C-alpha positions as CSV (number, residue, x, y, z in Angstrom):
1,M,170.3,120.0,94.3
2,Y,172.5,119.6,97.4
3,R,172.5,115.8,97.2
4,C,175.3,113.4,98.3
5,L,178.1,116.0,98.7
6,Y,181.7,115.0,99.1
7,L,183.6,117.5,101.2
8,L,187.2,117.5,99.9
9,S,188.5,119.4,102.9
10,L,187.6,116.4,105.0
11,A,188.4,113.6,102.6
12,G,190.8,112.0,105.0
13,L,188.1,111.9,107.7
14,L,184.8,111.4,106.0
15,C,183.4,110.1,102.7
16,T,179.7,110.6,102.3
17,C,179.6,107.7,99.8
18,G,180.0,105.2,102.7
19,P,181.5,101.7,102.9
20,A,179.6,98.4,102.7
21,P,177.4,97.6,105.7
22,D,180.0,95.1,107.0
23,S,182.8,97.7,107.3
24,D,185.3,96.9,110.1
25,T,185.9,100.6,110.8
26,D,186.5,101.2,114.5
27,R,183.7,103.7,115.4
28,R,185.0,104.1,118.9
29,G,188.7,104.5,118.2
30,G,188.4,107.1,115.5
31,V,186.2,109.0,113.0
32,S,184.3,106.6,110.8
33,D,182.8,107.2,107.3
34,R,179.5,105.8,108.5
35,P,178.3,108.1,111.3
36,N,175.8,107.2,114.0
37,I,172.7,109.3,114.2
38,I,170.6,110.3,117.2
39,F,167.6,112.3,116.1
40,I,166.0,114.0,119.2
41,M,162.6,115.5,118.8
42,S,160.2,117.1,121.3
43,D,156.6,118.1,120.7
44,D,155.5,121.7,120.6
45,H,158.8,123.1,121.7
46,A,159.0,126.9,121.0
47,Q,162.4,128.4,120.1
48,R,161.9,130.9,122.8
49,A,162.0,128.1,125.4
50,I,165.6,127.1,124.6
51,S,168.3,129.3,126.1
52,A,170.6,128.8,123.1
53,Y,168.1,131.1,121.3
54,T,167.2,133.3,124.2
55,D,167.4,133.0,128.0
56,E,164.4,135.2,128.8
57,L,162.3,132.3,130.0
58,I,164.5,129.3,130.8
59,Q,168.0,127.8,131.0
60,T,168.4,124.6,129.0
61,P,172.1,123.8,129.6
62,N,172.0,120.4,128.0
63,L,170.2,121.4,124.8
64,D,172.7,124.3,124.6
65,R,175.5,121.7,124.7
66,I,174.3,120.6,121.2
67,A,174.4,124.2,119.9
68,D,177.7,125.0,121.7
69,G,179.3,121.9,120.2
70,G,177.7,122.3,116.7
71,M,175.4,124.6,114.8
72,L,172.3,126.6,115.8
73,F,169.8,127.2,112.9
74,R,168.2,130.6,113.5
75,N,165.7,130.4,110.7
76,S,164.4,126.9,110.9
77,F,160.7,126.4,109.9
78,V,158.1,123.7,109.4
79,T,155.9,123.2,106.3
80,N,152.7,122.5,108.2
81,S,152.5,123.4,111.9
82,I,150.7,120.5,113.4
83,C,152.0,117.3,115.0
84,A,151.4,114.2,112.8
85,P,151.8,116.1,109.4
86,S,155.1,117.5,110.6
87,R,156.4,114.1,111.5
88,A,155.3,112.7,108.1
89,A,157.2,115.6,106.4
90,I,160.3,114.9,108.4
91,L,160.2,111.1,107.7
92,T,159.5,111.5,104.0
93,G,161.3,114.7,103.1
94,K,158.2,115.9,101.3
95,Y,155.4,118.4,101.8
96,S,152.0,117.2,103.2
97,H,150.2,117.4,99.8
98,I,152.8,114.9,98.5
99,N,153.1,112.5,101.4
100,G,149.3,112.6,102.0
101,K,149.3,113.4,105.7
102,I,147.7,116.8,105.6
103,D,146.2,116.9,109.2
104,N,146.1,114.7,112.3
105,L,143.0,112.8,111.1
106,S,144.1,112.0,107.5
107,P,145.8,108.6,106.9
108,F,149.5,108.2,106.4
109,D,150.6,105.6,103.9
110,P,153.1,103.4,105.8
111,D,154.4,101.8,102.6
112,Q,155.8,105.0,101.2
113,W,159.6,105.8,101.3
114,T,161.0,107.1,104.6
115,F,164.6,107.9,105.5
116,P,164.7,105.4,108.5
117,E,163.9,102.6,106.1
118,A,166.5,103.8,103.6
119,L,169.2,103.8,106.3
120,H,168.0,100.4,107.5
121,E,168.4,99.0,104.0
122,A,171.9,100.6,103.9
123,G,173.0,98.6,106.9
124,Y,172.1,100.8,109.8
125,R,170.5,99.5,113.0
126,T,167.4,101.6,113.4
127,S,165.1,102.3,116.3
128,L,162.4,104.6,117.6
129,F,161.6,105.4,121.2
130,G,158.8,107.8,122.3
131,K,156.0,109.6,120.5
132,H,155.5,108.4,116.9
133,H,151.8,109.6,116.3
134,L,151.4,108.0,112.8
135,T,149.4,105.0,113.8
136,Y,151.3,102.3,112.0
137,V,154.5,100.7,113.2
138,P,157.0,102.0,110.6
139,K,158.8,99.8,108.2
140,G,162.6,99.4,108.5
141,L,163.0,99.7,112.3
142,D,164.8,97.0,114.3
143,E,163.5,98.3,117.6
144,Y,160.2,100.2,118.2
145,R,158.9,101.3,121.5
146,A,156.3,104.0,121.1
147,L,153.4,105.7,122.9
148,I,149.9,105.2,121.8
149,D,148.7,108.3,120.0
150,Q,149.6,111.3,122.2
151,G,150.6,109.1,125.2
152,D,150.4,110.1,128.8
153,Y,152.8,112.0,131.1
154,Y,152.7,109.3,133.8
155,N,152.7,105.5,133.7
156,P,152.3,105.3,129.9
157,T,151.3,102.4,127.7
158,F,153.9,101.5,125.0
159,I,153.7,99.5,121.9
160,H,156.8,97.4,121.6
161,N,157.5,96.0,118.1
162,G,153.8,95.7,117.5
163,D,152.8,94.3,120.9
164,T,150.8,96.5,123.3
165,L,152.4,96.3,126.8
166,A,151.0,96.9,130.3
167,P,151.4,100.4,131.6
168,T,155.0,101.2,132.7
169,M,155.3,103.0,136.0
170,G,157.2,106.2,135.9
171,Y,157.4,109.7,134.3
172,T,157.3,109.4,130.5
173,T,160.1,111.7,129.6
174,R,162.5,109.7,131.8
175,L,161.1,106.3,130.7
176,I,161.7,107.2,127.0
177,T,165.2,108.2,127.9
178,D,165.8,104.9,129.8
179,Y,164.9,102.9,126.7
180,A,167.0,105.1,124.5
181,L,170.0,104.5,126.8
182,E,169.4,100.8,126.8
183,E,169.6,100.9,123.0
184,L,172.8,102.9,123.0
185,R,174.5,100.5,125.4
186,R,173.4,97.6,123.2
187,N,175.1,99.4,120.2
188,A,178.2,100.8,121.9
189,D,180.6,98.0,121.2
190,G,179.1,96.9,117.8
191,E,180.5,97.5,114.4
192,Q,177.1,98.3,112.9
193,P,176.2,102.1,112.7
194,F,172.9,103.1,114.3
195,M,170.2,105.6,113.7
196,M,167.9,106.3,116.7
197,L,164.7,108.4,116.7
198,Y,164.5,109.6,120.3
199,W,161.2,111.4,120.3
200,H,159.6,113.0,123.4
201,K,155.9,113.6,124.2
202,A,156.8,116.7,126.2
203,P,156.1,119.6,126.2
204,H,152.8,118.7,124.5
205,R,149.6,119.8,126.1
206,N,148.6,119.2,129.0
207,W,152.0,119.9,130.4
208,M,152.3,117.7,133.5
209,P,155.7,118.2,135.2
210,D,157.6,115.4,136.9
211,T,157.0,115.2,140.6
212,S,160.6,116.2,141.3
213,D,159.9,119.6,139.7
214,L,156.7,120.4,141.6
215,P,158.3,121.8,144.8
216,G,158.6,125.6,144.3
217,L,157.1,125.6,140.8
218,L,154.2,127.8,141.8
219,D,156.5,130.5,143.1
220,K,158.2,131.0,139.6
221,T,157.2,134.0,137.5
222,Y,157.9,134.8,133.9
223,P,157.8,138.0,131.9
224,E,154.6,138.5,129.9
225,P,154.9,139.0,126.1
226,A,154.1,142.5,125.0
227,N,151.1,141.3,123.0
228,L,149.6,139.0,125.5
229,R,146.5,141.3,125.3
230,D,146.4,141.5,121.5
231,D,143.1,142.9,120.2
232,Y,143.7,141.4,116.7
233,A,143.0,144.7,114.9
234,G,143.2,144.3,111.2
235,R,143.6,140.5,111.5
236,P,140.1,138.9,111.6
237,R,141.3,135.3,111.2
238,A,143.4,135.7,114.3
239,E,140.5,137.2,116.2
240,H,138.3,134.2,115.4
241,A,140.8,131.5,116.5
242,D,140.0,129.6,119.7
243,M,143.4,129.3,121.3
244,R,143.5,132.2,123.8
245,I,145.1,131.6,127.2
246,A,142.0,133.5,128.5
247,D,139.9,130.6,127.2
248,M,142.0,127.6,128.3
249,F,140.4,124.8,130.1
250,V,140.7,125.5,133.8
251,S,141.0,121.8,134.6
252,Q,143.0,120.2,131.7
253,D,145.3,123.1,131.1
254,L,145.6,125.0,134.4
255,K,145.2,122.0,136.8
256,V,142.2,123.3,138.8
257,I,140.4,120.2,140.1
258,E,136.7,119.9,140.5
259,E,136.7,120.5,144.2
260,Y,137.7,124.1,143.4
261,E,135.9,124.6,140.1
262,P,133.0,122.2,139.4
263,N,132.0,123.9,136.1
264,D,135.0,124.5,133.8
265,P,134.4,127.9,132.0
266,G,137.0,127.3,129.3
267,T,136.5,126.4,125.6
268,G,140.1,125.0,125.2
269,G,139.9,125.0,121.4
270,A,136.9,122.6,121.4
271,T,134.1,125.1,120.6
272,F,133.3,123.0,117.4
273,W,132.8,119.8,119.5
274,E,129.6,119.2,121.3
275,G,130.4,118.3,124.9
276,G,134.0,119.1,124.3
277,T,134.6,120.9,127.6
278,E,133.2,118.0,129.6
279,R,135.2,115.4,127.6
280,M,138.5,117.3,128.0
281,A,137.9,117.9,131.7
282,Q,137.3,114.2,132.1
283,Y,140.6,113.5,130.2
284,F,142.4,115.5,132.9
285,Y,140.7,113.5,135.7
286,N,141.6,110.3,134.0
287,E,145.2,111.5,134.0
288,I,145.0,112.1,137.7
289,D,143.5,108.6,138.2
290,R,146.5,107.1,136.4
291,L,148.9,108.3,139.2
292,T,150.3,105.9,141.7
293,P,149.6,106.6,145.4
294,E,153.1,108.0,145.7
295,Q,152.7,110.3,142.6
296,R,149.2,111.4,143.8
297,A,150.7,112.3,147.2
298,A,153.3,114.5,145.5
299,W,150.6,116.2,143.4
300,K,148.1,116.8,146.1
301,P,149.6,119.9,147.8
302,F,150.3,121.4,144.4
303,L,146.7,120.9,143.2
304,D,145.3,122.3,146.4
305,R,147.3,125.5,146.2
306,V,146.4,125.9,142.5
307,G,142.7,125.5,143.4
308,R,142.9,128.1,146.2
309,E,144.8,130.6,143.9
310,W,142.1,130.1,141.2
311,Q,139.3,130.9,143.6
312,R,141.2,134.1,144.6
313,V,141.8,135.4,141.0
314,K,138.7,134.1,139.2
315,G,136.8,137.0,137.6
316,T,139.4,139.7,138.7
317,D,141.8,141.8,136.7
318,E,144.5,139.4,137.8
319,E,143.0,136.4,136.1
320,L,144.7,136.5,132.7
321,S,148.2,137.1,134.3
322,W,147.6,134.2,136.7
323,R,146.5,132.0,133.8
324,Y,149.7,132.9,131.8
325,Q,151.9,132.1,134.8
326,R,150.2,128.8,135.4
327,Y,150.7,127.9,131.7
328,M,154.3,128.9,131.7
329,Q,155.1,127.1,135.0
330,D,153.9,123.7,133.7
331,Y,155.1,124.1,130.1
332,L,158.6,125.2,131.1
333,A,158.9,122.5,133.8
334,S,158.0,120.0,131.1
335,V,160.8,121.5,128.9
336,K,163.2,121.3,131.9
337,S,162.6,117.5,132.1
338,V,163.4,117.1,128.4
339,D,166.6,119.1,128.9
340,D,167.6,117.0,132.0
341,N,167.0,113.7,130.1
342,V,168.8,114.8,126.9
343,G,171.7,115.5,129.2
344,R,171.7,111.9,130.3
345,V,172.1,110.8,126.7
346,L,174.8,113.4,125.9
347,D,176.7,112.3,129.0
348,Y,176.6,108.7,127.8
349,L,177.8,109.6,124.3
350,D,180.8,111.4,125.9
351,E,181.6,108.6,128.4
352,S,181.3,105.8,125.8
353,G,183.4,107.5,123.2
354,L,180.5,107.6,120.7
355,A,180.2,111.4,120.7
356,E,183.0,112.0,118.1
357,N,181.2,110.0,115.4
358,T,177.6,110.6,116.2
359,I,175.3,113.1,114.6
360,V,173.0,114.6,117.2
361,I,170.0,116.6,116.0
362,Y,167.5,118.4,118.3
363,T,164.3,119.8,116.9
364,S,160.6,119.9,117.5
365,D,157.7,118.9,115.3
366,Q,156.7,122.7,115.3
367,G,156.9,125.8,117.4
368,F,154.3,127.0,119.9
369,Y,152.7,130.2,121.2
370,L,153.9,131.1,124.7
371,G,151.4,133.9,125.3
372,E,152.2,135.8,122.1
373,H,149.0,137.2,120.6
374,G,147.4,135.9,123.9
375,W,147.7,132.4,122.6
376,Y,148.9,128.8,123.2
377,D,149.0,126.1,120.5
378,K,150.3,126.4,117.0
379,R,148.8,126.0,113.4
380,F,149.1,129.6,112.1
381,M,151.9,130.7,109.8
382,Y,152.8,133.5,112.3
383,E,156.4,133.3,113.5
384,E,156.1,131.6,116.9
385,S,154.5,128.4,115.5
386,H,156.0,128.4,112.0
387,R,159.5,128.5,113.5
388,T,161.0,125.4,115.2
389,P,164.2,124.9,117.0
390,L,167.0,123.1,115.2
391,L,170.4,122.3,116.7
392,I,172.9,119.9,115.0
393,K,176.2,118.6,116.5
394,Y,178.7,116.5,114.4
395,P,182.3,117.1,115.3
396,P,184.0,115.9,112.0
397,L,182.1,118.5,110.0
398,I,180.6,121.3,112.2
399,E,182.8,123.8,114.1
400,P,181.5,124.2,117.7
401,G,179.4,127.3,118.4
402,T,178.5,128.1,114.8
403,S,175.2,129.3,113.5
404,T,173.4,130.1,110.3
405,D,170.6,132.4,109.2
406,A,169.7,130.4,106.1
407,L,166.1,129.5,105.6
408,V,165.8,125.8,106.4
409,L,162.8,123.4,106.6
410,N,161.9,120.2,108.4
411,I,161.8,118.4,105.1
412,D,165.6,119.1,104.8
413,L,166.5,116.6,107.6
414,A,165.9,113.5,105.6
415,P,168.2,114.4,102.7
416,T,170.8,115.7,105.2
417,L,171.0,112.4,107.0
418,L,171.2,110.4,103.8
419,D,173.9,112.7,102.6
420,L,176.0,112.3,105.8
421,A,175.5,108.5,105.7
422,G,176.4,108.2,102.0
423,V,173.0,106.8,101.1
424,P,171.5,108.0,97.8
425,A,168.5,110.2,98.1
426,P,165.4,109.7,95.9
427,E,165.1,112.4,93.2
428,D,161.6,113.3,94.3
429,L,162.6,114.6,97.8
430,Q,161.6,118.2,98.2
431,G,164.1,119.1,100.9
432,Y,167.8,120.1,100.6
433,S,170.8,118.6,102.3
434,L,172.0,121.0,105.0
435,V,175.6,119.8,104.7
436,P,176.7,122.9,102.6
437,L,175.7,125.1,105.5
438,F,177.9,123.3,108.0
439,E,181.0,125.1,106.8
440,G,179.3,128.5,107.6
441,E,178.6,129.6,104.1
442,T,175.1,129.8,102.5
443,P,175.3,128.6,98.8
444,A,174.4,131.2,96.3
445,D,171.5,129.2,95.0
446,W,170.0,128.4,98.4
447,R,166.3,129.1,98.8
448,D,165.2,132.7,99.2
449,Y,161.6,131.9,100.2
450,I,159.8,129.1,102.0
451,Y,156.3,127.8,101.4
452,Y,153.8,126.9,104.1
453,R,150.3,125.3,104.0
454,Y,147.8,124.6,106.8
455,Y,144.9,122.3,105.9
456,Q,142.4,122.1,108.8
457,Q,139.5,124.5,108.8
458,M,137.4,126.6,111.2
459,N,135.1,123.7,112.1
460,S,137.9,121.8,113.9
461,F,140.1,122.2,116.9
462,H,141.1,125.8,117.7
463,R,139.2,127.3,114.7
464,V,142.2,128.3,112.6
465,A,141.3,129.2,109.1
466,R,142.9,127.3,106.2
467,H,145.8,129.1,104.7
468,E,149.1,129.1,102.8
469,G,151.9,131.5,102.3
470,V,155.5,132.4,101.5
471,R,158.2,133.9,103.7
472,G,161.4,135.5,102.8
473,N,164.1,137.0,105.0
474,R,162.1,140.2,105.6
475,Y,158.5,139.9,104.3
476,K,155.8,137.3,104.7
477,L,152.5,136.9,102.7
478,I,149.7,134.7,104.1
479,H,146.8,133.8,101.9
480,F,143.7,132.7,103.8
481,T,141.5,130.4,101.7
482,E,138.8,129.5,104.2
483,P,135.3,130.3,102.9
484,G,134.1,133.5,104.7
485,F,137.6,134.4,105.8
486,E,139.4,134.7,102.4
487,G,142.1,137.3,102.0
488,Y,145.7,138.2,102.3
489,E,148.0,139.4,105.1
490,L,151.4,141.0,104.6
491,Y,154.0,141.5,107.3
492,D,157.3,143.4,107.4
493,L,159.2,141.2,109.9
494,Q,162.0,143.7,110.2
495,E,159.8,146.5,111.3
496,D,157.1,144.4,112.9
497,P,158.6,141.1,114.2
498,M,155.6,140.4,116.4
499,E,153.2,140.6,113.4
500,M,150.8,143.1,114.8
501,E,150.2,145.2,111.7
502,N,148.7,143.6,108.5
503,R,150.1,145.9,105.7
504,I,148.3,144.2,102.8
505,D,146.7,147.5,101.8
506,D,149.7,149.7,102.5
507,P,150.5,151.5,99.1
508,S,154.2,151.7,100.0
509,L,154.3,147.9,99.9
510,T,152.3,147.3,96.7
511,A,155.4,146.2,94.7
512,E,156.4,143.8,97.5
513,K,152.9,142.4,97.7
514,E,152.9,141.7,94.0
515,R,156.3,140.1,94.2
516,L,155.2,137.9,97.0
517,Q,152.0,136.9,95.2
518,T,154.1,135.9,92.2
519,E,156.5,134.0,94.5
520,L,153.5,132.1,96.0
521,R,152.3,131.1,92.5
522,E,155.8,130.0,91.6
523,K,156.2,127.9,94.8
524,R,152.9,126.2,94.1
525,R,154.0,125.3,90.6
526,E,157.5,124.2,91.7
527,L,156.2,122.1,94.6
528,R,153.3,120.6,92.6
529,V,150.5,122.1,94.7
530,T,147.4,121.5,92.6
531,D,144.4,122.5,94.9
């Protein structure tokens, strides 16, 4: 379904079947039938931290340029809200139980099909710059310069085409962009179409802003979410999770150095891990040790002021609000740097003439909690982490400033790009091409429900119970399968968008509950979920 579509209304401009790889089409002089692709992804970027969705927290003028020039997806979701499994789902177009990457520790089979390799075999020059997080150097990439594991915010170590390099001095978000721009300049005058994965580390924990964004940062304040002080009534699985801002590491997360707090009181999601607090605090000090003398000089007054403020609010009624502001200041500054650097890439596309025939995608590997339910992190099927931003710009097909409310998933991106490039998609892909949505109409047989599955358990980071569920346009059913925490939760997203009231036992929703349970069984059958 929705595979290799030929859009007759644009037949004179684009044929999704594509010419041979040695086509002499002038990609700079006009619209080509083999579009270039720039796939931009950040890590843990909440929809609420992009002003194209809402400007309550931040202005992101460059990310908004993608939405303003293309389509904003209002209901974009992930299949498994955790970093490496989400990346595997994007690359393979398949759910975690099919591609095998169910959590951050499980292996990923590098020999399985991925869309970059398919595009490479079809004649595209392919590359990846930034955070990969799947251990193996992927097949089918001409250029690969990736961080090791999560990477570092400053002076990172890259793997270049299989070789581990010496640390590169600079701020990681900017460095990744520098490499991406080098690749674009290399491709600008060539006849070969290109596909670039331009994947940022930011704004992943521990949210270290660029030195240029430190001045004035501690004076910024942000509105608190209404449920920052959630008491989790009727939601025991949420109550047991270890991801409260109130329990963040003071060192790693809030940037209070040992001089001001020698005994970090936070759990930071590591309650399952013996010595976890000490190890994570040491990780932060290792990050500080990585800084050059110039970088350290820029950070020193910032860290001193943070420490003094912590000593003032520690143990008072102000502490949670202060923690929230500290979190938001660093998280949103990390987002600002992503926005600034994406702007550099968009500027180059405009200046070089590549913009008219380049598909630009911006997304994240999942959403993130920005204080909702008192939390940071992701994992749960609740809206803030289940949702992910998705913006797509492609002038030949997408009218500027359009949007869709259709339910879309991260596994839809692989078939979409193959469709646009005229490359046949394997029959076993589980995602749909988004191309039919580009004209502003949702096909009659588009999905009405999406399926979600989270595999880690309570004895791992953040103590989030294993669960699965289905979500439609209004109602959501979550089935927790963790031993000792089994049960269902049901939410009316129209009446309760913040998911504060579990209505699983509400007699007025009995029919809806039964319908959702039937839909969950059907999705498991359709998607070949066997456990």
